[in-house]
Backbone as CSV, one residue per row, in Angstrom:
resi,resn,N_x,N_y,N_z,CA_x,CA_y,CA_z,C_x,C_y,C_z
1,UNK,45.835,-49.688,101.891,46.632,-48.824,101.105,48.034,-49.527,100.583
2,UNK,48.636,-49.145,99.610,49.925,-49.632,99.337,51.036,-48.804,99.911
3,UNK,52.134,-49.491,100.356,53.321,-48.965,100.776,54.472,-49.610,100.270
4,UNK,54.994,-49.012,99.393,56.252,-49.795,98.582,55.708,-51.295,98.191
5,UNK,54.597,-51.194,97.465,53.885,-52.326,96.898,53.338,-53.377,97.718
6,UNK,53.201,-53.149,99.080,52.542,-53.755,100.143,51.424,-53.333,100.695
7,UNK,50.227,-54.190,100.994,49.145,-53.634,101.527,49.462,-53.446,103.061
8,UNK,48.860,-52.179,103.564,49.180,-51.704,104.911,47.978,-50.995,105.207
9,UNK,47.748,-50.987,106.645,46.983,-49.900,107.137,47.802,-48.804,108.139
10,UNK,47.079,-47.712,108.373,47.807,-46.700,109.138,47.884,-46.962,110.618
11,UNK,47.085,-47.818,111.059,47.415,-48.275,112.512,46.835,-49.797,112.536
12,UNK,47.312,-50.503,113.653,46.863,-51.760,113.909,47.360,-52.014,115.314
13,UNK,46.633,-53.069,115.792,47.010,-53.557,117.236,47.870,-54.927,117.132
14,UNK,48.943,-54.884,117.821,49.826,-55.999,117.798,50.980,-56.188,118.836
15,UNK,51.071,-57.294,119.410,51.855,-57.509,120.712,51.442,-56.553,121.849
16,UNK,50.179,-56.528,122.115,49.615,-55.892,123.444,49.898,-54.105,123.213
17,UNK,50.192,-53.725,121.978,50.586,-52.181,121.758,49.811,-51.643,120.471
18,UNK,49.476,-50.409,120.396,49.056,-49.736,118.985,49.898,-49.328,118.224
19,UNK,50.231,-49.875,116.928,51.234,-49.570,116.178,50.624,-48.481,115.147
20,UNK,51.342,-47.429,114.758,50.929,-46.228,114.099,51.729,-45.825,113.011
21,UNK,51.514,-45.662,111.744,52.487,-44.988,110.921,52.809,-43.575,111.546
22,UNK,53.929,-43.237,111.701,54.123,-41.910,112.194,54.124,-40.826,111.034
23,UNK,52.652,-40.118,110.996,52.607,-39.326,109.885,53.419,-37.964,110.069
24,UNK,53.946,-37.681,111.202,54.744,-36.634,111.144,56.208,-36.763,110.489
25,UNK,56.397,-37.877,110.264,57.709,-38.348,109.573,57.685,-38.301,108.061
26,UNK,56.337,-38.690,107.547,56.257,-38.742,106.138,56.336,-37.410,105.374
27,UNK,56.804,-37.531,104.221,57.139,-38.589,103.248,58.621,-38.867,103.498
28,UNK,59.584,-38.021,104.085,60.816,-38.278,104.158,61.355,-39.546,104.831
29,UNK,60.538,-40.036,105.822,60.811,-41.172,106.519,59.550,-42.054,106.945
30,UNK,59.675,-43.316,106.767,58.746,-44.110,107.282,58.873,-44.903,108.344
31,UNK,58.348,-44.390,109.684,58.545,-45.046,111.057,57.169,-45.633,111.525
32,UNK,57.428,-46.460,112.272,56.289,-46.842,113.155,56.445,-46.391,114.698
33,UNK,55.076,-45.840,115.046,55.218,-45.240,116.251,54.419,-46.378,117.283
34,UNK,54.936,-46.894,118.141,54.191,-47.665,119.138,53.624,-47.419,120.572
35,UNK,52.466,-47.325,120.697,51.656,-46.926,121.977,51.309,-48.055,122.760
36,UNK,51.988,-47.958,123.950,51.932,-48.934,124.935,50.929,-48.672,126.113
37,UNK,50.255,-47.642,125.922,49.240,-47.141,127.088,48.369,-46.199,126.366
38,UNK,47.341,-45.854,127.140,46.312,-44.749,126.864,47.108,-43.331,126.857
39,UNK,47.903,-43.313,127.659,48.641,-42.130,127.638,49.610,-41.835,126.256
40,UNK,50.016,-42.942,125.995,50.754,-42.993,124.542,49.783,-42.585,123.477
41,UNK,48.521,-42.983,123.328,47.738,-43.023,122.424,47.229,-41.499,122.448
42,UNK,46.985,-40.894,123.645,46.686,-39.487,123.699,47.648,-38.546,123.176
43,UNK,48.969,-38.836,123.411,50.236,-37.952,122.909,49.999,-38.244,121.367
44,UNK,49.732,-39.496,120.832,49.961,-39.599,119.434,48.584,-38.984,118.591
45,UNK,47.482,-38.793,119.406,46.472,-38.062,118.636,46.717,-36.509,118.915
46,UNK,47.124,-36.046,119.980,47.390,-34.566,120.123,48.592,-34.092,119.341
47,UNK,49.491,-34.878,119.304,50.783,-34.396,118.427,50.688,-34.906,117.105
48,UNK,49.707,-35.279,116.652,49.464,-35.625,115.244,50.376,-36.721,114.759
49,UNK,50.814,-37.649,115.406,51.394,-38.893,114.988,50.409,-39.487,113.996
50,UNK,49.188,-39.509,114.579,47.990,-40.005,113.818,46.890,-38.917,113.637
51,UNK,46.382,-38.611,112.559,45.460,-37.689,112.327,44.465,-37.912,111.389
52,UNK,43.462,-37.253,111.198,42.291,-37.547,110.282,41.157,-38.135,111.123
53,UNK,40.030,-37.644,110.907,38.921,-37.937,111.852,38.571,-39.341,112.194
54,UNK,38.356,-40.194,111.110,38.091,-41.584,111.150,39.354,-42.236,111.895
55,UNK,40.575,-41.912,111.662,41.675,-42.594,112.132,41.909,-42.274,113.604
56,UNK,41.726,-41.139,114.006,41.905,-40.688,115.421,40.810,-41.390,116.463
57,UNK,39.546,-41.535,115.751,38.483,-42.172,116.351,39.076,-43.826,116.638
58,UNK,39.565,-44.228,115.555,40.097,-45.753,115.791,41.225,-45.953,116.826
59,UNK,42.049,-44.829,116.819,43.233,-44.866,117.609,42.775,-44.659,119.144
60,UNK,41.641,-43.946,119.308,41.144,-43.681,120.712,40.295,-44.996,121.155
61,UNK,39.719,-45.750,120.323,39.021,-46.995,120.968,40.174,-47.973,121.463
62,UNK,41.299,-47.924,120.835,42.374,-48.775,121.131,42.796,-48.351,122.656
63,UNK,42.817,-46.928,122.666,43.310,-46.229,123.908,42.536,-46.607,125.146
64,UNK,41.240,-46.603,124.737,40.072,-47.026,125.950,40.361,-48.419,126.169
65,UNK,40.642,-49.396,125.189,40.904,-50.765,125.488,41.938,-51.008,126.234
66,UNK,42.973,-50.308,126.195,44.247,-50.601,126.823,44.224,-49.998,128.313
67,UNK,43.222,-49.095,128.667,42.957,-48.548,129.944,42.448,-49.193,130.996
68,UNK,42.808,-48.937,132.238,42.172,-49.510,133.389,41.047,-48.705,133.845
69,UNK,41.173,-47.550,133.857,40.128,-46.571,134.274,39.238,-46.035,133.098
70,UNK,38.295,-46.416,132.953,37.502,-46.181,131.897,37.336,-44.583,131.658
71,UNK,36.697,-44.032,132.582,36.273,-42.684,132.652,37.454,-41.562,132.645
72,UNK,38.561,-41.996,133.162,39.813,-41.110,132.991,40.271,-41.316,131.771
73,UNK,40.226,-42.484,131.055,40.752,-42.554,129.769,40.047,-41.883,128.772
74,UNK,38.610,-42.042,128.795,37.608,-41.414,127.894,37.971,-39.651,127.981
75,UNK,38.164,-39.307,129.210,38.226,-37.739,129.533,39.607,-37.388,128.868
76,UNK,40.624,-37.994,129.028,41.859,-37.757,128.637,41.981,-37.770,127.013
77,UNK,41.301,-38.631,126.342,41.388,-38.779,125.013,40.388,-37.684,124.329
78,UNK,39.306,-37.417,124.911,38.466,-36.596,124.373,39.215,-35.140,124.541
79,UNK,40.109,-34.842,125.379,40.648,-33.457,125.600,41.807,-33.274,124.551
80,UNK,42.222,-34.125,123.644,43.439,-34.138,122.806,43.109,-33.316,121.733
81,UNK,42.068,-33.529,121.212,41.623,-32.455,119.802,40.194,-32.314,119.898
82,UNK,39.600,-31.034,119.795,38.334,-30.767,120.079,37.361,-30.801,118.724
83,UNK,37.837,-30.610,117.599,36.908,-30.374,116.551,36.348,-31.820,115.897
84,UNK,37.129,-32.762,115.592,36.687,-33.923,114.995,35.665,-34.737,115.830
85,UNK,34.396,-34.855,115.163,33.264,-35.546,115.962,33.520,-36.975,116.029
86,UNK,34.325,-37.860,115.086,34.659,-39.174,115.027,35.322,-39.466,116.460
87,UNK,36.247,-38.635,116.844,36.875,-38.973,118.100,35.941,-39.201,119.239
88,UNK,34.723,-38.318,119.529,34.068,-38.245,120.537,32.936,-39.308,120.285
89,UNK,32.486,-39.633,118.985,31.604,-40.900,118.677,32.226,-42.046,119.042
90,UNK,33.461,-42.182,118.774,34.190,-43.611,118.910,34.355,-44.028,120.415
91,UNK,34.692,-42.944,121.033,34.944,-43.032,122.443,33.585,-43.376,123.194
92,UNK,32.726,-42.750,122.922,31.345,-43.029,123.579,30.625,-44.387,123.277
93,UNK,30.945,-44.670,121.809,30.639,-45.907,121.588,31.097,-47.148,122.054
94,UNK,32.446,-47.132,122.243,33.101,-48.217,122.858,32.825,-48.360,124.492
95,UNK,32.852,-47.150,125.146,32.681,-46.988,126.417,31.181,-47.813,126.775
96,UNK,30.283,-47.596,126.074,28.989,-48.173,126.249,28.892,-49.523,125.991
97,UNK,29.678,-49.937,124.953,29.660,-51.497,124.916,30.549,-52.193,125.880
98,UNK,31.490,-51.635,126.388,32.526,-52.173,127.586,31.505,-52.375,128.881
99,UNK,30.864,-51.374,129.164,29.963,-51.237,130.291,28.985,-52.106,130.293
100,UNK,28.567,-52.514,129.084,27.502,-53.585,128.787,28.063,-54.995,128.817
101,UNK,29.320,-55.159,129.045,29.992,-56.375,129.240,30.732,-56.914,128.111
102,UNK,30.769,-56.187,127.085,31.495,-56.630,125.686,33.023,-56.641,126.013
103,UNK,33.767,-57.292,125.287,35.337,-57.277,125.387,35.759,-56.202,124.773
104,UNK,36.773,-55.304,125.453,37.250,-54.083,125.127,37.842,-54.020,123.790
105,UNK,38.842,-55.034,123.791,39.623,-55.023,122.562,38.881,-55.624,121.363
106,UNK,38.023,-56.467,121.492,37.178,-56.994,120.483,36.355,-55.895,119.856
107,UNK,35.825,-54.981,120.850,35.036,-53.952,120.440,35.938,-52.873,119.569
108,UNK,37.166,-52.628,120.063,38.006,-51.727,119.332,38.472,-52.278,117.866
109,UNK,38.578,-53.695,117.753,38.999,-54.253,116.594,37.635,-54.264,115.655
110,UNK,36.505,-54.404,116.030,35.271,-54.338,115.288,34.936,-53.009,114.989
111,UNK,35.234,-51.834,115.720,34.872,-50.658,115.338,35.736,-50.084,114.395
112,UNK,36.996,-50.408,114.401,38.041,-50.200,113.309,37.735,-50.872,111.731
113,UNK,37.267,-52.260,111.862,36.882,-52.936,110.771,35.736,-52.317,110.200
114,UNK,34.692,-51.822,110.915,33.650,-51.056,110.476,33.988,-49.728,109.904
115,UNK,34.995,-49.021,110.267,35.246,-47.659,109.668,36.028,-48.032,108.247
116,UNK,36.691,-49.221,108.379,37.276,-49.426,107.241,36.310,-49.666,105.901
117,UNK,35.286,-50.474,106.439,34.395,-51.141,105.395,33.540,-49.473,105.007
118,UNK,33.076,-48.814,105.891,32.552,-47.721,105.563,33.320,-46.779,104.489
119,UNK,34.416,-46.721,104.886,35.416,-45.878,103.629,35.491,-46.490,102.335
120,UNK,35.462,-47.904,102.321,35.235,-48.781,101.077,34.213,-48.270,100.334
121,UNK,33.012,-48.407,101.175,31.652,-47.973,100.589,31.648,-46.403,99.919
122,UNK,32.197,-45.864,100.877,32.444,-44.186,100.335,33.062,-44.257,99.091
123,UNK,34.050,-45.017,98.907,34.826,-45.077,97.590,33.943,-45.540,96.418
124,UNK,33.201,-46.496,96.680,32.296,-47.072,95.659,31.149,-46.111,95.219
125,UNK,30.634,-45.368,96.295,29.436,-44.409,95.992,29.919,-43.157,95.353
126,UNK,31.248,-42.859,95.893,31.838,-41.524,95.255,32.415,-41.809,93.858
127,UNK,32.924,-42.953,93.517,33.519,-43.202,92.107,32.229,-43.102,91.141
128,UNK,31.216,-43.099,91.474,30.030,-42.993,90.444,29.847,-41.616,89.868
129,UNK,30.442,-40.753,90.675,30.104,-39.163,90.119,31.369,-38.747,89.635
130,UNK,32.533,-39.447,89.474,33.676,-39.096,88.945,33.651,-39.331,87.450
131,UNK,33.621,-38.331,86.588,33.727,-38.698,85.118,35.170,-38.909,84.568
132,UNK,35.209,-39.861,83.520,36.330,-40.071,82.925,37.325,-38.808,82.510
133,UNK,38.421,-39.022,82.785,39.592,-37.944,82.454,39.422,-36.744,83.397
134,UNK,38.615,-36.938,84.665,38.399,-35.970,85.459,39.699,-35.389,86.085
135,UNK,39.804,-33.811,86.567,40.989,-33.434,87.077,40.418,-32.867,88.339
136,UNK,40.730,-33.638,89.490,40.188,-33.297,90.591,40.992,-32.646,91.666
137,UNK,40.404,-31.611,92.556,41.255,-30.880,93.451,40.935,-31.511,94.806
138,UNK,41.986,-31.810,95.494,41.673,-32.034,96.847,42.274,-31.175,98.049
139,UNK,42.026,-31.059,99.143,42.602,-30.378,100.346,42.979,-31.083,101.468
140,UNK,44.190,-31.047,102.171,44.581,-31.695,103.132,44.829,-33.169,102.706
141,UNK,44.945,-34.095,103.821,44.657,-35.488,103.505,43.778,-36.223,104.076
142,UNK,42.764,-36.813,103.249,41.649,-37.496,103.553,41.654,-38.867,102.928
143,UNK,42.990,-39.397,103.076,43.211,-40.774,102.645,43.238,-41.801,103.289
144,UNK,44.027,-42.970,102.897,44.146,-43.983,104.076,44.763,-43.882,105.233
145,UNK,45.725,-42.802,105.172,46.352,-42.503,106.447,45.541,-41.963,107.384
146,UNK,44.485,-41.122,106.897,43.633,-40.493,107.836,42.410,-41.229,108.182
147,UNK,42.408,-42.415,107.713,41.123,-43.371,107.985,41.474,-44.833,108.037
148,UNK,42.780,-45.352,108.421,43.171,-46.476,108.535,43.229,-47.235,107.344
149,UNK,42.244,-46.947,106.270,42.520,-47.667,105.000,41.306,-46.949,104.168
150,UNK,41.500,-46.980,102.805,40.809,-46.614,101.785,40.923,-44.960,101.798
151,UNK,40.483,-44.400,103.018,40.313,-42.834,102.920,38.889,-42.520,102.832
152,UNK,38.576,-41.127,102.842,37.110,-40.647,102.484,37.416,-39.908,101.051
153,UNK,37.875,-38.750,101.181,38.058,-37.983,99.650,38.797,-38.838,98.649
154,UNK,39.871,-39.618,99.210,40.637,-40.470,98.135,39.933,-41.742,97.708
155,UNK,39.141,-42.140,98.653,38.522,-43.403,98.380,37.834,-43.520,96.895
156,UNK,37.057,-42.306,96.534,36.418,-42.390,95.196,37.423,-42.467,94.223
157,UNK,38.515,-41.808,94.481,39.694,-41.634,93.504,40.427,-42.800,93.355
158,UNK,40.654,-43.666,94.299,41.340,-44.992,94.380,40.640,-45.870,93.672
159,UNK,39.056,-46.036,93.799,38.228,-46.886,92.987,38.085,-46.541,91.657
160,UNK,38.112,-45.409,91.275,37.811,-44.699,89.978,39.138,-44.436,89.235
161,UNK,40.253,-45.015,89.820,41.519,-44.670,88.978,41.596,-45.121,87.498
162,UNK,40.881,-46.091,87.167,41.000,-46.554,85.808,40.432,-45.501,84.788
163,UNK,39.700,-44.653,85.375,39.160,-43.658,84.567,40.145,-42.328,84.124
164,UNK,41.421,-42.847,84.260,42.449,-41.894,83.750,42.351,-40.550,84.489
165,UNK,42.487,-40.418,85.819,42.194,-39.211,86.528,43.584,-38.529,86.863
166,UNK,43.484,-37.161,87.246,44.479,-36.337,87.693,44.077,-35.594,88.704
167,UNK,44.934,-35.572,89.738,44.639,-35.016,90.890,45.309,-33.691,91.331
168,UNK,45.045,-32.529,91.368,45.538,-31.496,92.058,45.506,-31.581,93.374
169,UNK,46.784,-31.428,94.117,47.012,-31.719,95.602,47.310,-30.473,96.232
170,UNK,46.420,-29.914,97.110,46.884,-28.654,97.727,47.787,-29.025,98.827
171,UNK,48.706,-28.180,98.930,50.115,-28.486,99.754,49.378,-28.400,101.419
172,UNK,48.554,-27.417,101.771,47.744,-27.470,102.843,48.616,-27.031,104.068
173,UNK,49.004,-25.724,104.155,49.780,-25.013,105.096,48.962,-25.013,106.348
174,UNK,49.500,-25.077,107.703,51.019,-24.994,107.778,51.575,-26.382,107.993
175,UNK,50.802,-27.393,108.125,51.590,-28.646,108.330,51.829,-29.476,107.197
176,UNK,51.529,-28.964,105.981,51.606,-29.574,104.682,51.285,-31.008,104.580
177,UNK,49.762,-31.248,105.024,49.435,-32.537,104.887,49.125,-32.967,103.231
178,UNK,49.085,-31.885,102.417,49.190,-32.294,101.066,50.110,-33.252,100.613
179,UNK,51.386,-33.235,101.303,52.517,-34.077,101.017,52.173,-35.371,101.187
180,UNK,51.368,-35.629,102.335,50.919,-37.204,102.626,49.779,-37.553,101.544
181,UNK,49.010,-36.795,100.899,48.272,-37.057,99.784,49.015,-37.503,98.569
182,UNK,50.036,-36.528,98.399,50.797,-36.771,97.188,51.635,-38.300,97.255
183,UNK,52.078,-38.335,98.496,52.632,-39.652,98.717,51.865,-40.935,98.642
184,UNK,50.518,-40.874,99.076,49.441,-41.949,99.033,49.294,-42.404,97.437
185,UNK,48.966,-41.079,96.688,48.785,-41.155,95.316,50.091,-41.773,94.569
186,UNK,51.258,-41.309,95.009,52.471,-42.008,94.323,52.438,-43.369,94.406
187,UNK,52.122,-43.867,95.676,52.112,-45.277,95.944,51.140,-46.031,95.065
188,UNK,49.912,-45.319,94.853,48.942,-45.896,94.157,49.121,-45.742,92.516
189,UNK,50.115,-45.076,92.136,50.324,-44.734,90.871,49.309,-43.913,90.207
190,UNK,48.841,-42.840,90.782,47.820,-42.046,90.245,48.354,-40.746,89.905
191,UNK,48.097,-40.218,88.916,48.784,-38.929,88.179,48.369,-37.890,89.341
192,UNK,49.480,-36.755,89.792,48.913,-35.963,90.422,49.928,-34.875,90.380
193,UNK,49.698,-33.609,90.984,50.666,-32.550,91.357,50.344,-31.814,92.459
194,UNK,51.198,-31.532,93.100,51.298,-30.561,94.440,51.135,-29.121,93.889
195,UNK,50.315,-28.368,94.607,50.155,-26.897,94.319,50.235,-26.179,95.532
196,UNK,50.497,-24.860,95.349,50.524,-23.938,96.520,48.820,-23.755,96.851
197,UNK,48.784,-23.738,98.026,47.232,-23.583,98.419,46.613,-22.447,97.749
198,UNK,47.282,-21.231,97.442,46.578,-20.217,96.803,46.711,-20.186,95.202
199,UNK,47.036,-21.480,94.787,47.134,-21.615,93.332,45.508,-22.243,92.720
200,UNK,44.830,-22.701,93.662,43.661,-23.541,93.502,42.529,-22.397,92.739
201,UNK,42.446,-21.294,93.256,41.503,-20.409,92.361,41.824,-20.106,90.998
202,UNK,43.175,-19.979,90.784,43.518,-19.671,89.317,43.392,-20.928,88.732
203,UNK,43.540,-22.137,89.035,43.262,-23.274,88.182,41.852,-23.237,87.967
204,UNK,41.077,-23.192,88.950,39.495,-23.237,88.710,39.121,-22.207,87.732
205,UNK,39.745,-21.159,87.762,39.234,-19.920,86.736,39.457,-20.406,85.501
206,UNK,40.755,-21.070,85.478,41.315,-21.390,84.099,40.701,-22.780,83.420
207,UNK,39.666,-23.170,84.183,39.022,-24.268,83.608,39.970,-25.613,83.911
208,UNK,40.722,-25.792,84.564,41.587,-26.758,84.980,41.209,-27.774,85.966
209,UNK,40.085,-27.646,86.569,39.488,-28.356,87.652,38.118,-28.943,87.215
210,UNK,37.844,-30.085,87.381,36.427,-30.625,86.960,35.516,-30.654,88.366
211,UNK,36.319,-31.035,89.474,35.477,-31.624,90.528,36.456,-31.393,91.684
212,UNK,35.941,-30.881,93.024,36.579,-30.928,94.041,36.017,-31.897,95.072
213,UNK,36.963,-32.464,95.722,36.379,-33.650,96.957,37.305,-33.477,98.029
214,UNK,36.599,-33.158,99.071,37.322,-32.884,100.305,36.758,-33.786,101.544
215,UNK,37.574,-34.096,102.557,36.804,-34.702,103.817,36.394,-33.751,104.654
216,UNK,35.948,-34.456,105.784,35.207,-33.510,106.744,35.474,-33.864,108.297
217,UNK,35.536,-32.940,109.232,35.842,-33.339,110.519,34.530,-33.413,111.485
218,UNK,33.676,-32.407,111.062,32.486,-32.588,111.862,31.512,-32.039,110.710
219,UNK,30.326,-32.566,110.741,29.042,-32.166,109.924,27.847,-31.830,110.890
220,UNK,27.366,-30.502,110.860,26.104,-30.219,111.457,24.891,-30.585,110.955
221,UNK,23.745,-30.488,111.518,22.449,-31.111,111.121,22.057,-30.384,109.689
222,UNK,22.440,-29.195,109.543,22.262,-28.243,108.232,23.169,-28.521,107.277
223,UNK,24.228,-29.452,107.429,25.345,-29.852,106.447,26.294,-28.846,106.431
224,UNK,26.363,-27.858,107.290,27.668,-26.868,107.271,28.708,-27.992,107.910
225,UNK,29.902,-27.844,107.592,30.925,-28.898,108.020,32.112,-27.892,108.214
226,UNK,32.848,-28.729,109.261,34.395,-28.209,109.618,35.353,-29.125,108.801
227,UNK,36.426,-28.515,108.086,37.530,-29.397,107.579,38.655,-28.468,107.773
228,UNK,39.777,-29.023,107.323,41.140,-28.396,107.375,41.206,-26.949,106.986
229,UNK,41.613,-26.121,107.620,41.930,-24.668,107.136,42.042,-24.491,105.920
230,UNK,41.320,-23.624,105.116,41.378,-23.408,103.843,40.414,-24.113,102.885
231,UNK,39.626,-24.841,103.572,38.518,-25.609,102.736,37.478,-24.515,102.496
232,UNK,37.046,-23.712,103.399,35.874,-22.475,102.960,36.280,-21.916,101.782
233,UNK,37.567,-21.323,101.468,37.924,-20.597,100.280,37.754,-21.416,99.082
234,UNK,38.083,-22.690,99.285,38.094,-23.488,97.901,36.471,-23.702,97.583
235,UNK,35.818,-23.904,98.730,34.217,-24.047,98.368,33.612,-22.882,97.596
236,UNK,34.096,-21.786,98.188,33.559,-20.423,97.574,33.933,-20.362,96.241
237,UNK,35.153,-20.423,95.720,35.851,-20.536,94.443,35.280,-21.422,93.590
238,UNK,34.976,-22.633,94.081,34.278,-23.667,93.206,32.881,-23.124,92.959
239,UNK,32.304,-22.745,93.754,30.659,-22.257,93.632,30.847,-21.194,92.457
240,UNK,31.709,-20.267,92.663,31.781,-19.012,91.759,32.175,-19.649,90.295
241,UNK,32.861,-20.629,90.143,33.276,-21.136,88.893,32.336,-22.340,88.454
242,UNK,31.200,-22.699,89.090,30.558,-23.742,88.730,30.921,-25.100,88.837
243,UNK,31.793,-25.337,89.687,32.620,-26.720,89.752,32.000,-27.470,90.989
244,UNK,31.534,-28.580,90.705,31.033,-29.473,91.775,31.928,-29.682,93.017
245,UNK,31.309,-29.432,94.168,32.253,-29.574,95.440,31.608,-30.552,96.184
246,UNK,32.266,-31.573,96.530,31.966,-32.681,97.290,32.462,-33.094,98.631
247,UNK,31.755,-33.366,99.621,32.357,-33.846,100.875,32.229,-35.263,100.932
248,UNK,33.266,-35.974,101.594,33.244,-37.409,101.679,33.475,-37.769,103.151
249,UNK,32.478,-38.359,103.859,32.619,-38.721,105.195,31.798,-39.710,105.573
250,UNK,32.087,-40.563,106.749,31.376,-41.443,107.143,30.115,-40.977,108.041
251,UNK,28.999,-41.384,108.270,28.046,-40.760,109.057,28.421,-40.601,110.455
252,UNK,29.486,-41.165,111.063,30.099,-41.010,112.203,30.613,-39.522,112.412
253,UNK,30.887,-38.986,111.369,31.214,-37.481,111.355,30.216,-36.670,111.500
254,UNK,28.884,-36.990,111.212,27.681,-36.044,111.519,27.324,-36.118,112.991
255,UNK,27.330,-34.630,113.486,26.989,-34.430,114.805,25.556,-33.879,114.759
256,UNK,24.762,-35.063,115.377,23.480,-34.590,115.512,22.951,-33.467,116.604
257,UNK,23.759,-33.280,117.343,23.798,-32.414,118.607,23.910,-30.788,118.030
258,UNK,24.358,-30.636,117.120,24.607,-29.274,116.669,23.720,-28.837,115.534
259,UNK,23.063,-27.544,115.473,22.115,-27.132,114.518,23.111,-26.634,113.088
260,UNK,24.150,-26.064,113.417,24.811,-25.319,112.176,26.189,-25.255,112.735
261,UNK,27.080,-24.777,111.677,28.447,-24.690,111.781,29.061,-23.629,112.879
262,UNK,28.137,-22.634,113.240,28.634,-21.864,114.191,28.668,-22.643,115.533
263,UNK,28.366,-23.745,115.596,28.530,-24.293,116.951,29.584,-25.405,117.130
264,UNK,30.444,-25.456,116.156,31.384,-26.320,116.071,32.667,-25.618,116.596
265,UNK,33.281,-26.153,117.614,34.404,-25.805,118.272,35.681,-25.824,117.330
266,UNK,36.316,-24.799,117.193,37.784,-24.776,116.259,38.775,-24.923,117.086
267,UNK,39.608,-25.651,116.684,40.985,-26.031,117.498,42.013,-24.839,116.968
268,UNK,42.506,-24.307,117.985,43.534,-23.521,117.693,44.899,-24.014,118.113
269,UNK,45.968,-24.094,117.196,47.122,-25.049,117.479,48.428,-23.916,117.723
270,UNK,49.312,-24.568,118.051,50.519,-23.502,118.260,50.967,-22.735,117.273
271,UNK,51.432,-21.583,117.722,52.100,-20.702,116.630,53.369,-21.272,115.892
272,UNK,53.979,-22.164,116.612,55.407,-22.643,116.043,55.015,-23.453,115.006
273,UNK,53.859,-24.057,114.619,53.538,-24.731,113.469,53.710,-23.845,112.241
274,UNK,53.298,-22.500,112.352,53.512,-21.550,111.254,54.966,-21.026,111.286
275,UNK,55.363,-20.655,112.354,56.970,-20.319,112.214,57.908,-21.071,111.742
276,UNK,57.542,-22.454,111.752,58.874,-23.427,111.502,59.133,-23.396,109.866
277,UNK,58.722,-22.795,109.066,58.949,-22.433,107.821,59.690,-21.241,107.494
278,UNK,59.606,-20.544,108.505,60.246,-19.046,108.334,61.900,-19.140,108.866
279,UNK,62.625,-18.318,108.166,64.042,-18.236,108.509,64.138,-17.249,109.807
280,UNK,63.189,-16.596,110.273,62.928,-15.840,111.532,61.858,-15.740,112.032
281,UNK,61.501,-15.555,113.355,60.450,-15.651,113.929,59.737,-14.456,114.059
282,UNK,58.585,-14.328,113.616,57.655,-13.135,113.797,57.268,-12.860,115.242
283,UNK,56.694,-11.961,115.519,56.350,-11.765,117.037,54.971,-12.452,117.114
284,UNK,54.139,-12.550,116.309,52.603,-13.127,116.495,52.185,-13.986,115.299
285,UNK,51.486,-14.829,115.615,50.710,-16.014,114.511,49.458,-16.060,114.948
286,UNK,48.625,-16.382,114.318,47.379,-17.051,114.600,47.174,-18.461,113.844
287,UNK,46.952,-19.654,114.434,46.818,-20.706,113.805,45.722,-21.744,114.084
288,UNK,44.429,-21.120,113.488,43.314,-22.032,113.396,43.358,-23.294,112.629
289,UNK,43.082,-24.484,113.115,43.324,-25.796,112.393,42.330,-26.170,111.280
290,UNK,41.083,-25.528,111.448,39.891,-25.777,110.805,39.174,-24.483,110.379
291,UNK,38.275,-24.685,109.351,37.347,-23.582,109.274,36.010,-24.296,108.849
292,UNK,34.934,-23.377,108.787,33.653,-23.751,108.550,33.091,-23.624,107.372
293,UNK,32.755,-24.486,106.405,32.269,-24.357,105.050,30.628,-24.468,105.082
294,UNK,29.715,-23.205,104.937,28.300,-23.339,104.785,27.971,-24.547,103.892
295,UNK,26.825,-25.074,104.309,26.076,-26.073,103.310,25.940,-25.352,101.889
296,UNK,25.707,-24.116,101.741,25.152,-23.609,100.609,26.249,-23.770,99.347
297,UNK,27.403,-24.075,99.869,28.682,-24.399,98.808,28.901,-25.717,98.447
298,UNK,28.029,-26.643,99.155,28.250,-28.123,98.866,27.334,-28.719,98.008
299,UNK,27.763,-29.400,97.105,27.036,-30.003,96.003,26.413,-31.334,96.460
300,UNK,27.034,-32.233,97.236,26.818,-33.119,97.700,27.505,-33.913,98.842
301,UNK,27.256,-34.735,99.835,28.006,-35.484,100.825,28.052,-36.927,100.609
302,UNK,29.167,-37.280,100.335,29.341,-38.775,99.983,29.589,-39.746,101.278
303,UNK,28.481,-40.579,101.549,28.596,-41.448,102.680,28.673,-42.871,102.256
304,UNK,28.696,-43.852,103.494,28.678,-45.074,103.184,27.153,-45.620,102.707
305,UNK,26.244,-44.720,103.023,24.825,-45.296,102.667,24.438,-44.425,101.233
306,UNK,25.213,-43.786,100.642,24.990,-43.214,99.607,25.387,-41.670,99.491
307,UNK,24.889,-40.761,98.505,25.307,-39.588,98.245,24.135,-38.490,98.769
308,UNK,24.235,-37.627,99.628,23.125,-36.685,100.049,23.525,-35.539,99.137
309,UNK,22.452,-35.272,98.093,22.704,-34.310,97.210,21.900,-32.912,97.871
310,UNK,22.625,-31.938,97.837,22.125,-30.669,98.521,21.656,-29.811,97.349
311,UNK,20.670,-29.343,97.353,19.904,-28.367,96.218,20.594,-26.956,96.437
312,UNK,21.878,-26.840,95.744,22.458,-25.503,95.912,22.762,-25.107,94.413
């Protein structure tokens, strides 16, 4: 991805430490967080220094590679965030390879390169379904920041940018990850506008949205999927207004062990994330980080191997 005109990734390993763009500080400040141990990596994942399913999986493999006690490291990292399947897939993958005698750091580097390549292919596959002059709605941030490079939902937009695209960017409360999407689009010189989350339905009803593309954190066998809170309502309204609704995700996001979305564990985060934007503190808040969108609302799933078209 471009940062001030220079190609960068959202995380990389250098000088015996994992370096990550601190997503908590963006877009106001650009700072690098340095993780020197598996404990630092676990903190970075849990506190959302790094976020996005593919990116936290990549961060986790470096965390395992930095650890002396593999079992302890794997357990610690898996406890950071419960919903994203890539985290668990990545940890299990690298631990099996290390136990088979492969070099830990080489495995982490190779896994990360594979994720980047998968996202590039998602971009190429998804670009084919984007019409010229399309007005695309996104939710949360599923760009390079969330995936090391390219992104999932943003990858097709990056590759199809010459088609004169416009992107509606949901702000995505309560952590406002839509600002990260806007920051990435600005870096890439792709026309866009931030909207309040509850403006999306109005824009769809008025015929100002041609296509919706979102990422995913876990996809069940029946194609129900978990994504950032607010995704479900966007999918329902898109269906009502006959707007194609696509999910973009690598195959590592698919959880073959669960039948449907009801079996996905939803992360509940701290009340303070909601209170932080208020001038006074209410007594109570509920803060689910994700919701479940049934497959019946999905037009197709864009993967590195092609597009899974759903008959809805």
